[in-house]
C-alpha positions, 0 to 999 in steps of 0.5 A: 500500500505504501509503495503504491502511495509513493508511486501514485499521488493520493491521500492516506486516510487513517480513520478512528471510530468509537464504539461502545465496546472499544475502538475501531481503526480503518484506513484507505487511500483516497484519490480523485482521478481526473481532477485538474485544479486548473479546470473551473466551473462557470462560477470560477471554482475548481470542478468537483471530482468524486473521490475513489478509495482503494486499499480499504482495510481495518475494522470497518468500512463506510456504506456507499450512499447515492441519492440517500440510499445505500448502494453498498452496505457498510460493515464493522467487526464487533470489538468483543465478539469478532462478528462482522456486522453490516450497516447502512451507514 
């Protein structure tokens, strides 16, 4: 993962989620393919490019939400039982 991050631009994200029974740790690399800071919209702001996350790992992953609905369920590993639990957040 670190070698890929060094070769290609991106942002390493370390994520911490507090749970009633412990702490969950997650990570990924965020990239915005096609983003060009010189491209501007009609208001002069940089054109938005949605992020793409790779090398997702750890104790949890967020759901992918589109138009208010989960198109990919999120999940987390329960800190005490080790059970994988699916979520819509």
